N, C-alpha and C positions, 0 to 999 in steps of 0.2 A: 577709182575712188570708192566704188561700191565694195570691192573686195576688202579694202582697208577697213571700211565700216563694219563689214561682216566679221573680220578678224578681231576688231576692237570689241564687238559685241560678244564674240565667243570667249575672248580673254576675260572680259568683265564677268560673264556667266561662270567661267572656270574659277575665277578668284572668289566669287560669291559662294560657289559650291564648296571650295576649299575652306572658306571661313566658316560656313555652316557645319562642315564635317569636324573642324577643330572645336567649335562650340559644343557639338554633340559629344565629342570625345571628352571634353572637359566636364560636361554635365554627367556623363557616364562614370568618369573617374571619381567625381565627388559623391555620386550615389553609391558606388562600390565601396568607397572609404567609409561612408556612413553605415552601410550594411555590415562591414567588418567590425566597426566599433560596436554596433548593436549586438553582434554575435559574441564579441569579447565580453560585453557587459552581461549578457545572458549566461555565459559560461561561469563568470565570477559569481553571479547570484546563485547558480546551481550549486557551486562549491560551498557557498555559505549555507544553503539549505541542507546540503548533505552533512555538513559539520553540526548544524543544529539538531538534525535527526539523530546523528550518532551520540551527541551529548544527551539528548532526551532518552535514547535507548539505554545508555549506560545508567542513567538515573533510575529508570523503571526496572532495570534488570534485577535489582536486589529486592524489589517489592513482590511479595508473594500474596496470593489471595488467601484470606483467612480460611482455615479448614474448620468445618463444623465439628465441634467436640462430640464424640459419641456419648450418649447417655449411658451411665452404668446400668447394664441389664444382666439378667441371669443368662448364662451362656446357653441354656437350653431353650430360650425364647427369642422370637424375632424382636429386634429392637424397635420396630415400627408398629406392628399389629399384635405383638405379644403371643403369636401363635407358637405352639410347641413344635420343635423340630423332631420329626419322626422319620420313618422310613420313606413316606410319600411326600414329605415337605423338606426339601433339601435346604441346608444352611449355606449362605454365600457370605463372603467377607466383602464389604464395600471397599473398593479400591481407593476411595478418597478418605473416608473417616474411619475405616477399619471396623465399622459396626457390623454385627451379624444380623442378616436379614433373610427372609424367605424369598422364594421365587416371585411371588405376587408383589412384594414390596421392593423389588430391584429391577434395574433396567440393564439390558445387555449393551455394552458400549464397544463391541467389536473385540479386537485383539487385546484390549486392556482388561477384559473380563466383565464383571458386573459392578454396578454401584447402586446405592440405595436411592429411592425416589427423591428424597430431600436433597441430597448432593447433586443429583442429575438436574433437578429443577433450579438449583442455585447456579450451576454452571451453564445451563441452557435455558434462560428465562423465556425465550420465544417458544419453547416446547410446551409451556403450561397453558 
């Protein structure tokens, strides 16, 4: 009789363990489905944001920053300080406004060449 009770107890424990395993499996499946739905929603939102970014990029692509108009100056004078261009004061063409400026009134912008201080300050306000 005792072996039968032990067998019933083991069978009951086995059934309970199987029930708990099935419940855990169902919970894990529901959690996995919820995570997959969340990932799908995130991918959809990402695509929406990319489309919005592309639309905004296309809108702003045609907008150019206004170029400062060069003040009409004598070709032999610096457009900013009115210094005469001579042998020791070289004339530079601003790469932005095409104004003629001396070395002191221009900034070296690397491979692009030089630009006048006014154009440089307008394009790089943090440098002022």
